[in-house]
C-alpha positions as CSV (number, residue, x, y, z in Angstrom):
1,X,145.1,5.2,82.4
2,X,147.3,7.8,84.4
3,X,147.1,9.9,81.1
4,X,143.1,9.6,81.1
5,X,143.4,10.4,84.8
6,X,145.7,13.6,84.1
7,X,143.6,14.9,81.4
8,X,140.6,14.1,84.1
9,X,142.4,15.7,86.3
10,X,143.5,18.9,84.1
11,X,140.0,18.9,83.2
12,X,138.7,19.3,86.3
13,X,141.2,21.9,87.4
14,X,140.5,23.8,84.1
15,X,136.6,23.4,85.0
16,X,137.2,24.5,88.6
17,X,139.1,27.3,87.2
18,X,136.9,28.3,84.9
19,X,134.6,28.1,87.8
20,X,136.5,30.1,89.8
21,X,137.1,32.7,87.0
22,X,133.4,32.7,86.5
23,X,133.1,32.8,90.3
24,X,135.5,36.0,89.6
25,X,133.9,37.4,86.6
26,X,130.6,37.2,88.5
27,X,131.9,38.8,91.4
28,X,133.6,41.5,89.7
29,X,130.7,42.0,87.3
30,X,128.7,42.1,90.5
31,X,131.3,44.8,92.4
32,X,131.2,46.7,88.8
33,X,127.1,46.8,88.7
34,X,127.6,48.0,92.7
35,X,130.1,50.5,91.6
36,X,128.0,51.5,89.1
37,X,124.7,52.1,91.1
38,X,126.9,53.6,93.7
39,X,127.8,56.2,91.2
40,X,124.8,56.7,89.9
41,X,123.2,57.1,93.1
42,X,126.3,59.5,93.9
43,X,125.5,61.3,90.7
44,X,122.1,61.4,91.7
45,X,122.6,62.8,95.2
46,X,124.9,65.2,93.7
47,X,121.9,66.7,91.2
48,X,120.2,66.7,93.9
49,X,122.5,68.4,95.8
50,X,122.8,70.6,93.2
51,X,119.1,71.2,92.2
52,X,118.7,72.0,96.2
53,X,121.6,74.5,95.8
54,X,120.3,76.1,92.7
55,X,116.6,76.1,94.5
56,X,118.9,77.8,97.4
57,X,120.2,80.2,95.2
58,X,117.2,81.1,93.0
59,X,115.4,81.3,96.3
60,X,117.6,83.9,97.8
61,X,118.1,85.8,94.6
62,X,114.6,86.3,94.6
63,X,114.2,87.2,98.1
64,X,117.1,89.8,97.7
65,X,115.1,91.4,94.6
66,X,111.6,91.6,96.7
67,X,114.1,93.0,99.2
68,X,115.7,95.8,96.8
69,X,112.0,96.2,95.3
70,X,110.7,97.1,98.8
71,X,113.9,99.4,99.5
72,X,113.6,101.0,96.1
73,X,109.3,101.3,96.8
74,X,110.4,102.7,100.4
75,X,112.9,105.2,99.1
76,X,110.6,106.4,96.3
77,X,107.9,106.8,99.2
78,X,110.1,108.7,101.3
79,X,111.6,110.9,98.2
80,X,107.7,111.1,97.2
81,X,107.0,112.5,101.1
82,X,110.1,114.9,101.0
83,X,109.5,116.5,97.6
84,X,105.7,116.4,99.2
85,X,107.2,118.0,101.9
86,X,109.2,120.9,100.4
87,X,106.2,121.4,98.2
88,X,104.1,122.1,101.4
89,X,106.7,124.0,103.0
90,X,107.5,126.2,99.7
91,X,103.5,127.1,99.6
92,X,103.7,127.8,103.2
93,X,105.9,130.4,102.4
94,X,104.3,132.0,99.6
95,X,100.9,132.1,101.6
96,X,103.3,133.7,104.6
97,X,104.8,136.1,102.0
98,X,101.4,136.7,100.9
99,X,100.5,137.4,103.7
100,X,102.8,139.6,105.1
101,X,102.4,141.7,101.9
102,X,98.6,142.1,102.7
103,X,99.5,143.1,106.0
104,X,101.8,145.6,104.7
105,X,99.5,146.7,102.1
106,X,96.8,147.0,105.1
107,X,99.1,149.0,107.4
108,X,100.3,151.3,103.9
109,X,96.7,152.1,103.3
110,X,96.0,152.6,107.1
111,X,99.2,155.3,107.2
112,X,98.5,156.9,104.1
113,X,94.7,157.5,105.3
114,X,96.1,158.3,109.1
115,X,98.7,161.0,107.2
116,X,95.6,162.3,104.8
117,X,93.4,162.8,107.9
118,X,96.2,164.3,109.5
119,X,96.5,166.9,106.7
120,X,92.9,167.6,106.3
121,X,93.0,168.1,110.8
122,X,96.0,170.0,109.9
123,X,94.2,172.2,107.3
124,X,91.3,172.6,109.2
125,X,93.2,173.7,112.2
126,X,95.3,176.5,110.1
127,X,91.8,177.0,108.6
128,X,90.5,177.5,111.8
129,X,93.3,179.8,113.4
130,X,93.4,181.7,110.4
131,X,89.5,182.6,110.8
132,X,90.5,183.1,114.6
133,X,93.5,185.6,114.1
134,X,90.8,187.5,111.3
135,X,88.6,187.7,114.0
136,X,91.0,189.0,116.1
137,X,92.2,191.3,114.0
138,X,88.6,192.5,113.4
139,X,88.1,192.9,116.9
140,X,90.8,194.3,117.4
141,X,90.0,196.9,115.0
142,X,86.1,197.2,116.6
143,X,88.0,197.5,120.3
144,X,90.4,200.3,118.7
145,X,87.5,202.3,116.6
146,X,85.6,202.3,119.6
147,X,88.2,203.1,121.9
148,X,89.0,205.9,119.3
149,X,85.3,207.2,119.2
150,X,85.4,207.1,122.9
151,X,88.1,209.2,123.1
152,X,86.5,211.0,120.6
153,X,83.5,211.7,122.4
154,X,85.8,212.4,125.5
155,X,87.6,215.1,124.0
156,X,84.6,216.7,122.9
157,X,82.8,216.6,125.9
158,X,86.0,217.7,127.7
159,X,86.0,220.4,125.0
160,X,82.3,221.2,125.4
161,X,83.1,221.0,129.8
162,X,85.9,223.6,129.0
163,X,83.9,225.9,127.2
164,X,81.0,225.8,129.2
165,X,83.8,226.3,131.9
166,X,85.1,229.3,130.2
167,X,81.7,230.6,129.2
168,X,80.7,230.4,132.9
169,X,83.9,232.0,134.0
170,X,83.0,234.7,131.7
171,X,79.9,235.3,133.0
172,X,81.1,235.3,136.8
173,X,83.1,238.1,135.7
């Protein structure tokens, strides 16, 4: 009986131990499942964080690319404006140079025309002066001739008067 009680007790102890073991195994299993769920949750959270980080990086990258494209576009537009301004300045300088050349040519033409006019006036004055001098010489010659003729007449008249006087004197004697 004792043996049977002892065996019964051992069997009860064994059952209790198996129950405890089963309970421990169940708890361990639950804990393992809990840890597995927590690990899966942690991995899922980590995956979400990684996904969010990659999304932020991608958004930042796209934003930087857009910024760089805008900067590049602005730079190209500024460069184009600078080139256009330079081209306009070159054109304006060329136009100004052409205007200067045209003005110089116009002044040269006017100066040449005035020079020609002055030359013509000079020639006309010289011709006029020459004609006046020739006329003066002719007038002088005429005046001399007139004077000489008058002197000759006076001389002849004086001679005639002398002869008349001499003849009168001879008659009076």
